[in-house]
Structures are given as structure tokens and as C-alpha cells.
N, C-alpha and C positions, 0 to 999 in steps of 0.2 A: 526443570520447569521454568517457564517465563512467568514471574510473579508480579509484574508491574501492575499498578492500578489500571483497570480498563484493558489490560493486555490479555492475551489469550494464555491458556494453560494447556499443557499437553499431558494427559493422563499417562501414567506408567503402564507398560505392557503387563498384562496379567500372566502369571506363570501357570503352566498346566499343572494339574494335580499329579502327584507321583504315579508313575506307571502309565500315564496317557500322554500322547503327543499333542502339541497344540494344533488346532485346526488351521489348515492352510488354504488359501485361495489359489486358483489356477495360475496366477502370476507369481506364486511363491511367497506371498506376504501372509503373515499370520492374521487371524481374524481380529486380534487385539490391535495390531498395527493399522489395519484397514479402518477399524472403528475409530481409533484415535485420530487418524488423518482425516477421515470423513467429518468428524466433529469440528476439527480445526478448519477445514475447507469451508464448510457451511458458515462458520462464524467470521471468517477472514477474507474470503474472496472479494466480496463487495467493498470492504474497507481497503483492500489492496488496489482495486480499480480506482477508487476515489483518491487514494494516495498518489497514484500515477497521474491522474487528471490534474491534481493540484500542482504537479511538476510540469504540466504543459501538454501531456499526451491527450490525443483525441479519445473519445470513449471507445472507439473501435480498437485503437492501438493499445489503450490501457487494458481492455478486456483480453486482447490477444497476449500481451506480455504477462498479465496475471495468470492466464491459463497455462502458459508455458512454464512460468515460475512454479505453479502448483504441481505440474507434472514432474518437474525436477525435484521438488520437495518430497513427493511420494517416493521417488526412486531412492532418495537419501534419508528418508524419514528417521530411521533408527540411529543415524549419526548426527542429526541436527539437535543441538542443545536448546536453543531459543528460537523456535520457529517464526515468531512474529518479526523480530528484527532480521532474521535470516531471509525471509521472503521479501521484505522491503528492500534490503540491500541487493539481493539478486535481481529483483524487478527494476530497481533504479539503474543498475549497471546495464541490464538488457535494453532498457529504454534509451540510455545514453548511447549504446552501440547503434541502435536504430536511428537516432538523431544524427549520428556521425556518418550514416550511410553504409554501415557495415552489414546491415540486415535489411532485406527487402520488406517494405511496409505493405500491409493489405490494402486493397483498393476499396473495399466495401466499408461504408461508414454507418455504424450501428446507431449513431446519434439521430439519424433521420427516422428511426423506428421507435423513438421514445413514445410511450403511450400517454402523453400528457392530456389527451382529450378525456381519458377516464379518471384523471386525478381530481382530488378534492381541492377546494380553494386554498386550504392551508398547505397542501402538498405543492401546489403551484407557487405559492408565495415562498416556500422554502427553496424550491427549485430556482426561482428568480434570484433569491438572496445568494444562493450558491454560484449562480452565473456571474453575479456582481463580484463575488470574492475571486472567482477565476479570472475575471477581467483585470482586477487590480493586481493579482499575483503575476499576471502576464507582463506587467511593467518591470518586474524584477529580473536581474541577471540570473542565469541558470543556477549557480551555486546558492544564492540567497533563496531562490524559489525552492530548491531542494531542501535546504535547512528548514524553511518555513513548513514544508510538507511534513517533515519529521516532527516538528513542533506541534502542528495541528493534530497529529496522531497521538500526542500526549507524551512524547519522549523529551527527556531533559537534556541540556547541552552536553553533559558528560557522556550520556548514552549515545547521542547523535555523533559526537566526536569519535567514539569507539567504533561505531558502525561505518562511518565515512572516512576513517583513517585521517582525522583532523585533530588538532588540539582543541580542548574545550574553549580556550581563548579565541581561537579562530571561529568556532561555532557562535560564540557570544557576539563577536564582532559582526559576523554575517547577519545574525538576528537583529542587532542594533541598527545596522544599515538598512535592512529590509523594513523594519518597523518605522524608521524615519521616512523612508520613501513612501510607504503606504499612508502614513499620517499626512505627509505633504499632499499626496493625491486626494485624500479625503478632504483636506482643507480647501483645495482648488475646486472641488466639486461638491459643495455642501448640499445641493438639491438632490443628489443621487443617493444619499444615505437613507 
């Protein structure tokens, strides 16, 4: 189970009572597996999309990568020990492959369909603040942006290092450089805060 504060947890699969077989879905997955994955999916898919957007993905690309990652997670659900970090690591790698041109990108942009007209004033203000954060993060090199995305998700440098195959010192160095760059940008643009 992933027991990080604010992280997701995956319930253990319930065992069938003696003498009965566990219920199975037509795809061969047990009912308990489907229920556990469904709860994880509902809780995490939106956060995974946001995580990818923080790394520079468009909303359409982030949604597509998140969906593909979740599909792969379901296929491997019973073997995944920490699904939160696993999905972020897999999604980050898939997005990097797309950016390197190894995977064809979809042409439809879901960002044009955002229903902001039905949003409240506070929701619009939050959206605008998020857009400013994305603009600032866009000034960072890709590795610093990736480390910041993990940090914004609540991961600590040692956890990030483990997931990205880096040393904790390299993660801290990337964070320090990113924070300095962001602080300098904010000092240059005081009226934008």
C-alpha cells in the first residue's frame, strides 16, 4: 500500500469465503481487483492529468497519456506495489517519448472545450492562478520542471530520486535551481503576482 500523506491507498483484494470462487468479470479480473482499481482511477486520474500539465503537456496530451497509463495499470494491477508513484513514473516516460517524437500526438485539443463559462468566480480565479503557475514552470528546463511536478504532487526528494533513478542530491540541486529561477521571474514581474 502507498501510505504517503495525501497519497492514494490501494485496498487489499478480499479473499473468497472457503468453498466459493471469487467473482470474475468478463475480462478475467476479480470483482475486488476491479473495485480497487476503480477507486484508484476515480481518485487519481485528474491528479495525473494535472501532473503531466505541470510538466508541459497540453490538456489533450495529458488526458491521452493519463488514460493510456491507467489502462496499463489495470492490466498490471495485481503486480503494482505503489500505484501512485507507478502511474506518475509511467506517464512521465510516455510523455517524454511523445515529446521525443517516438509516439504520434493527437490533433484534437481538449483545452478548447473547457467549460469556463459555467464556472464560478472563485473557480475562474483558481484557473487563472494555475495558468500563471504553468507559464512560470514553462521557463524551466525539462528536468527541473519534472522534479517540480513531483514536488507539487507532495513527493519528497528521496521519493522523487527513487522514481526518476536520480540521486537525492541531484533532485535537491534541480529543486534549488528551479526555485531560484522561479523566484527571479517573480522578482522581475511583481505586478503579475
